[in-house]
All heavy atoms as a GROMACS GRO file, in nm:
protein
  539
    1MET      N    1  12.663  16.838  11.217
    1MET     CA    2  12.750  16.740  11.276
    1MET      C    3  12.674  16.611  11.308
    1MET      O    4  12.722  16.502  11.282
    1MET     CB    5  12.813  16.797  11.402
    1MET     CG    6  12.911  16.706  11.467
    1MET     SD    7  13.002  16.799  11.592
    1MET     CE    8  13.026  16.673  11.710
    2THR      N    9  12.554  16.622  11.366
    2THR     CA   10  12.480  16.502  11.399
    2THR      C   11  12.434  16.428  11.276
    2THR      O   12  12.419  16.306  11.281
    2THR     CB   13  12.359  16.534  11.488
    2THR    OG1   14  12.279  16.631  11.423
    2THR    CG2   15  12.401  16.584  11.624
    3LYS      N   16  12.414  16.497  11.166
    3LYS     CA   17  12.368  16.429  11.045
    3LYS      C   18  12.474  16.334  10.993
    3LYS      O   19  12.439  16.232  10.933
    3LYS     CB   20  12.333  16.532  10.936
    3LYS     CG   21  12.209  16.612  10.970
    3LYS     CD   22  12.178  16.709  10.860
    3LYS     CE   23  12.054  16.791  10.900
    3LYS     NZ   24  12.022  16.889  10.798
    4ASN      N   25  12.601  16.364  11.019
    4ASN     CA   26  12.710  16.274  10.977
    4ASN      C   27  12.711  16.146  11.058
    4ASN      O   28  12.762  16.044  11.012
    4ASN     CB   29  12.845  16.344  10.991
    4ASN     CG   30  12.855  16.462  10.896
    4ASN    OD1   31  12.788  16.467  10.795
    4ASN    ND2   32  12.942  16.554  10.931
    5LEU      N   33  12.659  16.149  11.180
    5LEU     CA   34  12.657  16.029  11.265
    5LEU      C   35  12.546  15.933  11.228
    5LEU      O   36  12.549  15.819  11.272
    5LEU     CB   37  12.643  16.072  11.414
    5LEU     CG   38  12.758  16.153  11.469
    5LEU    CD1   39  12.724  16.200  11.610
    5LEU    CD2   40  12.886  16.075  11.468
    6LEU      N   41  12.449  15.980  11.153
    6LEU     CA   42  12.336  15.895  11.116
    6LEU      C   43  12.363  15.834  10.980
    6LEU      O   44  12.379  15.901  10.881
    6LEU     CB   45  12.209  15.981  11.112
    6LEU     CG   46  12.079  15.907  11.089
    6LEU    CD1   47  12.056  15.807  11.201
    6LEU    CD2   48  11.963  16.006  11.084
    7GLY      N   49  12.372  15.702  10.981
    7GLY     CA   50  12.402  15.630  10.856
    7GLY      C   51  12.274  15.606  10.775
    7GLY      O   52  12.167  15.655  10.808
    8PRO      N   53  12.286  15.531  10.669
    8PRO     CA   54  12.169  15.497  10.590
    8PRO      C   55  12.073  15.404  10.666
    8PRO      O   56  12.112  15.343  10.766
    8PRO     CB   57  12.226  15.427  10.466
    8PRO     CG   58  12.355  15.371  10.516
    8PRO     CD   59  12.406  15.466  10.621
    9ARG      N   60  11.955  15.390  10.614
    9ARG     CA   61  11.856  15.300  10.674
    9ARG      C   62  11.900  15.154  10.655
    9ARG      O   63  11.970  15.122  10.560
    9ARG     CB   64  11.721  15.321  10.613
    9ARG     CG   65  11.659  15.453  10.647
    9ARG     CD   66  11.529  15.465  10.572
    9ARG     NE   67  11.463  15.589  10.611
    9ARG     CZ   68  11.338  15.597  10.651
    9ARG    NH1   69  11.261  15.492  10.652
    9ARG    NH2   70  11.288  15.711  10.686
   10ASP      N   71  11.852  15.069  10.744
   10ASP     CA   72  11.878  14.926  10.726
   10ASP      C   73  11.783  14.872  10.619
   10ASP      O   74  11.697  14.945  10.568
   10ASP     CB   75  11.865  14.850  10.858
   10ASP     CG   76  11.724  14.838  10.914
   10ASP    OD1   77  11.630  14.885  10.849
   10ASP    OD2   78  11.707  14.775  11.018
   11PRO      N   79  11.797  14.747  10.578
   11PRO     CA   80  11.714  14.692  10.471
   11PRO      C   81  11.563  14.695  10.500
   11PRO      O   82  11.482  14.697  10.408
   11PRO     CB   83  11.762  14.548  10.457
   11PRO     CG   84  11.904  14.551  10.504
   11PRO     CD   85  11.905  14.655  10.615
   12GLU      N   86  11.525  14.702  10.627
   12GLU     CA   87  11.383  14.708  10.663
   12GLU      C   88  11.333  14.851  10.673
   12GLU      O   89  11.215  14.874  10.705
   12GLU     CB   90  11.360  14.634  10.795
   12GLU     CG   91  11.388  14.486  10.786
   12GLU     CD   92  11.371  14.416  10.919
   12GLU    OE1   93  11.337  14.482  11.019
   12GLU    OE2   94  11.394  14.294  10.923
   13GLY      N   95  11.420  14.950  10.651
   13GLY     CA   96  11.379  15.089  10.649
   13GLY      C   97  11.392  15.161  10.783
   13GLY      O   98  11.337  15.269  10.799
   14TYR      N   99  11.468  15.105  10.877
   14TYR     CA  100  11.484  15.167  11.006
   14TYR      C  101  11.621  15.236  11.017
   14TYR      O  102  11.719  15.187  10.962
   14TYR     CB  103  11.481  15.061  11.120
   14TYR     CG  104  11.345  15.008  11.147
   14TYR    CD1  105  11.295  14.897  11.080
   14TYR    CD2  106  11.263  15.066  11.243
   14TYR    CE1  107  11.170  14.845  11.106
   14TYR    CE2  108  11.137  15.014  11.272
   14TYR     CZ  109  11.090  14.905  11.202
   14TYR     OH  110  10.966  14.855  11.228
   15TYR      N  111  11.625  15.348  11.090
   15TYR     CA  112  11.751  15.408  11.128
   15TYR      C  113  11.795  15.337  11.256
   15TYR      O  114  11.715  15.305  11.342
   15TYR     CB  115  11.736  15.558  11.157
   15TYR     CG  116  11.712  15.640  11.032
   15TYR    CD1  117  11.588  15.691  11.002
   15TYR    CD2  118  11.815  15.667  10.945
   15TYR    CE1  119  11.564  15.763  10.888
   15TYR    CE2  120  11.797  15.741  10.828
   15TYR     CZ  121  11.670  15.791  10.802
   15TYR     OH  122  11.650  15.862  10.689
   16ILE      N  123  11.926  15.313  11.268
   16ILE     CA  124  11.981  15.239  11.382
   16ILE      C  125  12.075  15.330  11.460
   16ILE      O  126  12.160  15.395  11.401
   16ILE     CB  127  12.061  15.115  11.332
   16ILE    CG1  128  11.978  15.026  11.243
   16ILE    CG2  129  12.122  15.039  11.450
   16ILE    CD1  130  11.860  14.961  11.309
   17VAL      N  131  12.055  15.330  11.594
   17VAL     CA  132  12.141  15.408  11.681
   17VAL      C  133  12.183  15.317  11.797
   17VAL      O  134  12.096  15.251  11.857
   17VAL     CB  135  12.071  15.534  11.737
   17VAL    CG1  136  12.162  15.613  11.828
   17VAL    CG2  137  12.021  15.622  11.624
   18LYS      N  138  12.313  15.312  11.830
   18LYS     CA  139  12.360  15.235  11.945
   18LYS      C  140  12.374  15.328  12.063
   18LYS      O  141  12.416  15.444  12.048
   18LYS     CB  142  12.499  15.173  11.917
   18LYS     CG  143  12.496  15.058  11.822
   18LYS     CD  144  12.633  15.000  11.811
   18LYS     CE  145  12.640  14.891  11.708
   18LYS     NZ  146  12.776  14.835  11.694
   19ALA      N  147  12.342  15.279  12.181
   19ALA     CA  148  12.354  15.358  12.302
   19ALA      C  149  12.385  15.266  12.421
   19ALA      O  150  12.358  15.148  12.416
   19ALA     CB  151  12.222  15.432  12.330
   20PRO      N  152  12.443  15.324  12.527
   20PRO     CA  153  12.471  15.242  12.645
   20PRO      C  154  12.340  15.211  12.720
   20PRO      O  155  12.245  15.287  12.716
   20PRO     CB  156  12.562  15.330  12.730
   20PRO     CG  157  12.538  15.467  12.682
   20PRO     CD  158  12.497  15.457  12.540
   21GLN      N  159  12.339  15.098  12.786
   21GLN     CA  160  12.224  15.052  12.863
   21GLN      C  161  12.182  15.156  12.967
   21GLN      O  162  12.064  15.172  12.999
   21GLN     CB  163  12.257  14.920  12.931
   21GLN     CG  164  12.144  14.859  13.009
   21GLN     CD  165  12.036  14.805  12.920
   21GLN    OE1  166  12.060  14.763  12.809
   21GLN    NE2  167  11.915  14.803  12.970
   22SER      N  168  12.276  15.232  13.019
   22SER     CA  169  12.247  15.330  13.125
   22SER      C  170  12.152  15.441  13.081
   22SER      O  171  12.087  15.504  13.164
   22SER     CB  172  12.378  15.390  13.178
   22SER     OG  173  12.444  15.458  13.073
   23LEU      N  174  12.142  15.466  12.951
   23LEU     CA  175  12.055  15.570  12.900
   23LEU      C  176  11.920  15.516  12.849
   23LEU      O  177  11.838  15.592  12.799
   23LEU     CB  178  12.124  15.650  12.789
   23LEU     CG  179  12.245  15.729  12.831
   23LEU    CD1  180  12.308  15.798  12.711
   23LEU    CD2  181  12.209  15.830  12.937
   24ALA      N  182  11.897  15.390  12.864
   24ALA     CA  183  11.775  15.328  12.812
   24ALA      C  184  11.649  15.392  12.870
   24ALA      O  185  11.554  15.422  12.799
   24ALA     CB  186  11.774  15.178  12.836
   25SER      N  187  11.649  15.414  13.001
   25SER     CA  188  11.526  15.468  13.063
   25SER      C  189  11.495  15.611  13.015
   25SER      O  190  11.379  15.644  12.993
   25SER     CB  191  11.538  15.466  13.216
   25SER     OG  192  11.645  15.549  13.257
   26ILE      N  193  11.600  15.692  12.993
   26ILE     CA  194  11.578  15.828  12.943
   26ILE      C  195  11.519  15.824  12.802
   26ILE      O  196  11.423  15.894  12.769
   26ILE     CB  197  11.711  15.907  12.944
   26ILE    CG1  198  11.761  15.925  13.084
   26ILE    CG2  199  11.697  16.038  12.871
   26ILE    CD1  200  11.903  15.977  13.092
   27ILE      N  201  11.577  15.740  12.719
   27ILE     CA  202  11.532  15.731  12.580
   27ILE      C  203  11.392  15.673  12.570
   27ILE      O  204  11.309  15.723  12.495
   27ILE     CB  205  11.635  15.650  12.498
   27ILE    CG1  206  11.767  15.728  12.491
   27ILE    CG2  207  11.583  15.619  12.358
   27ILE    CD1  208  11.883  15.652  12.438
   28VAL      N  209  11.364  15.569  12.646
   28VAL     CA  210  11.232  15.508  12.641
   28VAL      C  211  11.126  15.607  12.692
   28VAL      O  212  11.016  15.617  12.634
   28VAL     CB  213  11.227  15.377  12.723
   28VAL    CG1  214  11.086  15.329  12.742
   28VAL    CG2  215  11.309  15.271  12.655
   29LYS      N  216  11.156  15.679  12.797
   29LYS     CA  217  11.061  15.775  12.853
   29LYS      C  218  11.024  15.882  12.750
   29LYS      O  219  10.908  15.921  12.735
   29LYS     CB  220  11.119  15.844  12.975
   29LYS     CG  221  11.022  15.935  13.048
   29LYS     CD  222  11.087  16.008  13.162
   29LYS     CE  223  11.109  15.918  13.279
   29LYS     NZ  224  11.159  15.988  13.399
   30ARG      N  225  11.122  15.926  12.673
   30ARG     CA  226  11.099  16.035  12.579
   30ARG      C  227  11.040  15.988  12.445
   30ARG      O  228  10.958  16.057  12.385
   30ARG     CB  229  11.232  16.106  12.552
   30ARG     CG  230  11.218  16.228  12.467
   30ARG     CD  231  11.347  16.299  12.452
   30ARG     NE  232  11.364  16.388  12.566
   30ARG     CZ  233  11.473  16.456  12.590
   30ARG    NH1  234  11.578  16.445  12.510
   30ARG    NH2  235  11.484  16.535  12.694
   31TYR      N  236  11.077  15.870  12.397
   31TYR     CA  237  11.040  15.828  12.261
   31TYR      C  238  10.963  15.695  12.258
   31TYR      O  239  10.967  15.622  12.160
   31TYR     CB  240  11.166  15.812  12.175
   31TYR     CG  241  11.252  15.936  12.172
   31TYR    CD1  242  11.368  15.943  12.244
   31TYR    CD2  243  11.214  16.045  12.093
   31TYR    CE1  244  11.448  16.058  12.242
   31TYR    CE2  245  11.292  16.158  12.090
   31TYR     CZ  246  11.407  16.165  12.165
   31TYR     OH  247  11.484  16.277  12.162
   32ARG      N  248  10.895  15.664  12.364
   32ARG     CA  249  10.832  15.534  12.387
   32ARG      C  250  10.765  15.472  12.264
   32ARG      O  251  10.795  15.358  12.230
   32ARG     CB  252  10.731  15.550  12.499
   32ARG     CG  253  10.659  15.426  12.537
   32ARG     CD  254  10.571  15.447  12.655
   32ARG     NE  255  10.647  15.513  12.762
   32ARG     CZ  256  10.599  15.609  12.840
   32ARG    NH1  257  10.475  15.646  12.828
   32ARG    NH2  258  10.674  15.663  12.932
   33LYS      N  259  10.677  15.544  12.199
   33LYS     CA  260  10.598  15.483  12.090
   33LYS      C  261  10.662  15.496  11.952
   33LYS      O  262  10.608  15.448  11.854
   33LYS     CB  263  10.460  15.546  12.088
   33LYS     CG  264  10.384  15.517  12.216
   33LYS     CD  265  10.244  15.563  12.209
   33LYS     CE  266  10.181  15.529  12.344
   33LYS     NZ  267  10.038  15.525  12.339
   34GLN      N  268  10.776  15.562  11.946
   34GLN     CA  269  10.839  15.589  11.818
   34GLN      C  270  10.963  15.503  11.791
   34GLN      O  271  11.025  15.513  11.684
   34GLN     CB  272  10.878  15.736  11.807
   34GLN     CG  273  10.759  15.826  11.824
   34GLN     CD  274  10.800  15.972  11.843
   34GLN    OE1  275  10.917  16.001  11.867
   34GLN    NE2  276  10.707  16.061  11.829
   35ILE      N  277  10.998  15.417  11.888
   35ILE     CA  278  11.119  15.340  11.875
   35ILE      C  279  11.098  15.193  11.909
   35ILE      O  280  10.999  15.158  11.971
   35ILE     CB  281  11.233  15.396  11.964
   35ILE    CG1  282  11.194  15.385  12.110
   35ILE    CG2  283  11.271  15.534  11.925
   35ILE    CD1  284  11.308  15.415  12.208
   36GLU      N  285  11.192  15.112  11.867
   36GLU     CA  286  11.204  14.972  11.912
   36GLU      C  287  11.340  14.958  11.978
   36GLU      O  288  11.438  15.012  11.927
   36GLU     CB  289  11.198  14.876  11.793
   36GLU     CG  290  11.068  14.866  11.726
   36GLU     CD  291  11.072  14.766  11.612
   36GLU    OE1  292  11.160  14.677  11.609
   36GLU    OE2  293  10.984  14.776  11.524
   37LEU      N  294  11.346  14.888  12.089
   37LEU     CA  295  11.474  14.866  12.159
   37LEU      C  296  11.512  14.719  12.153
   37LEU      O  297  11.429  14.631  12.168
   37LEU     CB  298  11.461  14.904  12.308
   37LEU     CG  299  11.467  15.050  12.344
   37LEU    CD1  300  11.458  15.067  12.494
   37LEU    CD2  301  11.595  15.115  12.293
   38ILE      N  302  11.639  14.698  12.130
   38ILE     CA  303  11.697  14.564  12.137
   38ILE      C  304  11.813  14.571  12.235
   38ILE      O  305  11.905  14.651  12.214
   38ILE     CB  306  11.744  14.517  12.000
   38ILE    CG1  307  11.631  14.521  11.899
   38ILE    CG2  308  11.810  14.379  12.009
   38ILE    CD1  309  11.673  14.502  11.755
   39GLU      N  310  11.806  14.494  12.341
   39GLU     CA  311  11.913  14.495  12.442
   39GLU      C  312  12.017  14.390  12.411
   39GLU      O  313  11.984  14.273  12.386
   39GLU     CB  314  11.854  14.469  12.581
   39GLU     CG  315  11.759  14.577  12.627
   39GLU     CD  316  11.704  14.551  12.765
   39GLU    OE1  317  11.764  14.471  12.840
   39GLU    OE2  318  11.600  14.612  12.797
   40ILE      N  319  12.144  14.433  12.407
   40ILE     CA  320  12.254  14.342  12.380
   40ILE      C  321  12.362  14.373  12.482
   40ILE      O  322  12.437  14.468  12.469
   40ILE     CB  323  12.310  14.362  12.238
   40ILE    CG1  324  12.201  14.335  12.136
   40ILE    CG2  325  12.429  14.272  12.215
   40ILE    CD1  326  12.241  14.362  11.994
   41GLY      N  327  12.368  14.292  12.587
   41GLY     CA  328  12.468  14.312  12.692
   41GLY      C  329  12.453  14.448  12.759
   41GLY      O  330  12.347  14.482  12.808
   42ASP      N  331  12.560  14.526  12.756
   42ASP     CA  332  12.555  14.657  12.820
   42ASP      C  333  12.522  14.770  12.722
   42ASP      O  334  12.534  14.886  12.754
   42ASP     CB  335  12.688  14.688  12.891
   42ASP     CG  336  12.806  14.687  12.796
   42ASP    OD1  337  12.790  14.639  12.682
   42ASP    OD2  338  12.915  14.734  12.837
   43GLU      N  339  12.477  14.734  12.603
   43GLU     CA  340  12.435  14.830  12.502
   43GLU      C  341  12.291  14.806  12.460
   43GLU      O  342  12.239  14.694  12.478
   43GLU     CB  343  12.524  14.824  12.377
   43GLU     CG  344  12.661  14.880  12.396
   43GLU     CD  345  12.735  14.890  12.263
   43GLU    OE1  346  12.705  14.812  12.172
   43GLU    OE2  347  12.822  14.974  12.256
   44ILE      N  348  12.230  14.907  12.402
   44ILE     CA  349  12.098  14.891  12.340
   44ILE      C  350  12.107  14.936  12.196
   44ILE      O  351  12.186  15.024  12.162
   44ILE     CB  352  11.988  14.970  12.416
   44ILE    CG1  353  12.024  15.118  12.427
   44ILE    CG2  354  11.960  14.910  12.551
   44ILE    CD1  355  11.913  15.206  12.480
   45ILE      N  356  12.028  14.874  12.114
   45ILE     CA  357  12.013  14.913  11.976
   45ILE      C  358  11.875  14.977  11.964
   45ILE      O  359  11.775  14.916  12.003
   45ILE     CB  360  12.022  14.792  11.881
   45ILE    CG1  361  12.152  14.715  11.903
   45ILE    CG2  362  12.000  14.833  11.736
   45ILE    CD1  363  12.264  14.743  11.815
   46ILE      N  364  11.870  15.098  11.912
   46ILE     CA  365  11.747  15.170  11.896
   46ILE      C  366  11.713  15.173  11.749
   46ILE      O  367  11.795  15.214  11.667
   46ILE     CB  368  11.759  15.312  11.952
   46ILE    CG1  369  11.808  15.308  12.095
   46ILE    CG2  370  11.629  15.389  11.936
   46ILE    CD1  371  11.875  15.433  12.142
   47ARG      N  372  11.593  15.131  11.716
   47ARG     CA  373  11.546  15.132  11.576
   47ARG      C  374  11.427  15.226  11.566
   47ARG      O  375  11.338  15.222  11.646
   47ARG     CB  376  11.500  14.993  11.535
   47ARG     CG  377  11.611  14.889  11.535
   47ARG     CD  378  11.558  14.753  11.501
   47ARG     NE  379  11.523  14.752  11.360
   47ARG     CZ  380  11.436  14.666  11.306
   47ARG    NH1  381  11.376  14.578  11.380
   47ARG    NH2  382  11.406  14.672  11.177
   48THR      N  383  11.429  15.312  11.465
   48THR     CA  384  11.319  15.402  11.442
   48THR      C  385  11.303  15.427  11.292
   48THR      O  386  11.402  15.428  11.219
   48THR     CB  387  11.337  15.536  11.518
   48THR    OG1  388  11.224  15.620  11.492
   48THR    CG2  389  11.464  15.607  11.478
   49LYS      N  390  11.181  15.449  11.250
   49LYS     CA  391  11.155  15.483  11.110
   49LYS      C  392  11.176  15.632  11.085
   49LYS      O  393  11.194  15.675  10.972
   49LYS     CB  394  11.009  15.448  11.073
   49LYS     CG  395  10.983  15.301  11.066
   49LYS     CD  396  11.013  15.247  10.931
   49LYS     CE  397  10.966  15.103  10.920
   49LYS     NZ  398  10.987  15.051  10.789
   50SER      N  399  11.175  15.712  11.192
   50SER     CA  400  11.180  15.857  11.181
   50SER      C  401  11.324  15.910  11.186
   50SER      O  402  11.397  15.887  11.282
   50SER     CB  403  11.100  15.922  11.294
   50SER     OG  404  11.123  16.061  11.300
   51ARG      N  405  11.360  15.983  11.084
   51ARG     CA  406  11.494  16.046  11.082
   51ARG      C  407  11.505  16.151  11.192
   51ARG      O  408  11.607  16.164  11.257
   51ARG     CB  409  11.517  16.110  10.947
   51ARG     CG  410  11.653  16.169  10.929
   51ARG     CD  411  11.673  16.210  10.782
   51ARG     NE  412  11.810  16.244  10.762
   51ARG     CZ  413  11.852  16.368  10.744
   51ARG    NH1  414  11.766  16.467  10.744
   51ARG    NH2  415  11.980  16.393  10.728
   52ARG      N  416  11.399  16.226  11.214
   52ARG     CA  417  11.395  16.330  11.317
   52ARG      C  418  11.419  16.270  11.455
   52ARG      O  419  11.497  16.322  11.535
   52ARG     CB  420  11.261  16.404  11.314
   52ARG     CG  421  11.253  16.514  11.418
   52ARG     CD  422  11.115  16.575  11.424
   52ARG     NE  423  11.010  16.478  11.453
   52ARG     CZ  424  10.981  16.433  11.575
   52ARG    NH1  425  11.048  16.476  11.678
   52ARG    NH2  426  10.885  16.345  11.592
   53VAL      N  427  11.355  16.157  11.484
   53VAL     CA  428  11.371  16.092  11.614
   53VAL      C  429  11.514  16.041  11.628
   53VAL      O  430  11.576  16.056  11.733
   53VAL     CB  431  11.268  15.977  11.632
   53VAL    CG1  432  11.302  15.892  11.752
   53VAL    CG2  433  11.128  16.035  11.643
   54ALA      N  434  11.567  15.981  11.524
   54ALA     CA  435  11.706  15.928  11.528
   54ALA      C  436  11.805  16.042  11.557
   54ALA      O  437  11.896  16.029  11.641
   54ALA     CB  438  11.740  15.857  11.398
   55LEU      N  439  11.790  16.156  11.489
   55LEU     CA  440  11.878  16.269  11.512
   55LEU      C  441  11.863  16.323  11.653
   55LEU      O  442  11.961  16.364  11.719
   55LEU     CB  443  11.854  16.378  11.408
   55LEU     CG  444  11.899  16.345  11.266
   55LEU    CD1  445  11.855  16.452  11.170
   55LEU    CD2  446  12.050  16.326  11.259
   56SER      N  447  11.740  16.325  11.704
   56SER     CA  448  11.714  16.372  11.838
   56SER      C  449  11.779  16.280  11.942
   56SER      O  450  11.836  16.328  12.041
   56SER     CB  451  11.564  16.381  11.861
   56SER     OG  452  11.535  16.428  11.987
   57ILE      N  453  11.775  16.151  11.919
   57ILE     CA  454  11.841  16.056  12.010
   57ILE      C  455  11.991  16.075  12.010
   57ILE      O  456  12.056  16.072  12.114
   57ILE     CB  457  11.802  15.910  11.974
   57ILE    CG1  458  11.655  15.887  12.006
   57ILE    CG2  459  11.890  15.810  12.047
   57ILE    CD1  460  11.599  15.758  11.954
   58ILE      N  461  12.047  16.098  11.892
   58ILE     CA  462  12.191  16.125  11.882
   58ILE      C  463  12.228  16.250  11.962
   58ILE      O  464  12.330  16.253  12.032
   58ILE     CB  465  12.234  16.137  11.735
   58ILE    CG1  466  12.228  15.999  11.668
   58ILE    CG2  467  12.378  16.194  11.724
   58ILE    CD1  468  12.247  16.000  11.519
   59LYS      N  469  12.144  16.353  11.957
   59LYS     CA  470  12.170  16.474  12.036
   59LYS      C  471  12.168  16.444  12.188
   59LYS      O  472  12.247  16.496  12.261
   59LYS     CB  473  12.069  16.582  12.001
   59LYS     CG  474  12.094  16.645  11.866
   59LYS     CD  475  11.992  16.751  11.836
   59LYS     CE  476  12.014  16.806  11.696
   59LYS     NZ  477  11.915  16.908  11.662
   60VAL      N  478  12.074  16.358  12.230
   60VAL     CA  479  12.068  16.319  12.371
   60VAL      C  480  12.198  16.249  12.409
   60VAL      O  481  12.256  16.274  12.514
   60VAL     CB  482  11.947  16.228  12.400
   60VAL    CG1  483  11.956  16.163  12.534
   60VAL    CG2  484  11.817  16.307  12.385
   61LEU      N  485  12.244  16.162  12.322
   61LEU     CA  486  12.370  16.088  12.349
   61LEU      C  487  12.489  16.184  12.356
   61LEU      O  488  12.576  16.171  12.443
   61LEU     CB  489  12.394  15.982  12.243
   61LEU     CG  490  12.291  15.870  12.237
   61LEU    CD1  491  12.320  15.779  12.118
   61LEU    CD2  492  12.288  15.791  12.365
   62GLU      N  493  12.493  16.284  12.267
   62GLU     CA  494  12.602  16.381  12.268
   62GLU      C  495  12.600  16.464  12.395
   62GLU      O  496  12.705  16.494  12.450
   62GLU     CB  497  12.593  16.472  12.146
   62GLU     CG  498  12.634  16.404  12.019
   62GLU     CD  499  12.619  16.493  11.896
   62GLU    OE1  500  12.548  16.597  11.905
   62GLU    OE2  501  12.682  16.463  11.795
   63ARG      N  502  12.482  16.503  12.441
   63ARG     CA  503  12.470  16.582  12.565
   63ARG      C  504  12.519  16.503  12.685
   63ARG      O  505  12.570  16.559  12.780
   63ARG     CB  506  12.327  16.625  12.588
   63ARG     CG  507  12.296  16.757  12.521
   63ARG     CD  508  12.157  16.797  12.554
   63ARG     NE  509  12.078  16.735  12.450
   63ARG     CZ  510  11.948  16.717  12.450
   63ARG    NH1  511  11.877  16.756  12.552
   63ARG    NH2  512  11.886  16.661  12.352
   64ASN      N  513  12.501  16.372  12.679
   64ASN     CA  514  12.546  16.286  12.789
   64ASN      C  515  12.688  16.233  12.766
   64ASN      O  516  12.731  16.139  12.831
   64ASN     CB  517  12.447  16.169  12.808
   64ASN     CG  518  12.318  16.219  12.869
   64ASN    OD1  519  12.315  16.259  12.983
   64ASN    ND2  520  12.212  16.219  12.789
   65ARG      N  521  12.756  16.288  12.667
   65ARG     CA  522  12.898  16.256  12.636
   65ARG      C  523  12.920  16.109  12.606
   65ARG      O  524  13.012  16.047  12.654
   65ARG     CB  525  12.990  16.299  12.748
   65ARG     CG  526  12.980  16.442  12.784
   65ARG     CD  527  13.060  16.526  12.689
   65ARG     NE  528  13.053  16.665  12.731
   65ARG     CZ  529  13.045  16.765  12.648
   65ARG    NH1  530  13.042  16.745  12.520
   65ARG    NH2  531  13.040  16.888  12.691
   66ILE      N  532  12.831  16.053  12.527
   66ILE     CA  533  12.843  15.912  12.490
   66ILE      C  534  12.884  15.904  12.346
   66ILE      O  535  12.847  15.973  12.264
   66ILE     CB  536  12.711  15.836  12.513
   66ILE    CG1  537  12.666  15.849  12.655
   66ILE    CG2  538  12.723  15.691  12.472
   66ILE    CD1  539  12.765  15.801  12.760
   0.00000   0.00000   0.00000
């Protein structure tokens, strides 16, 4: 199920995941060196080269009902 939520890589080779700003601290604490964060209003864009990390972040979002 989570694999369907992960789209193709962007042109630079990153997987992209959107998340609410409220979960930024949890995600940064867990994946600090493996991700890039871009803050846009009340959302964050998470970029990672790792498919495993992107799927793991999606699971965190699902557990938090986002």
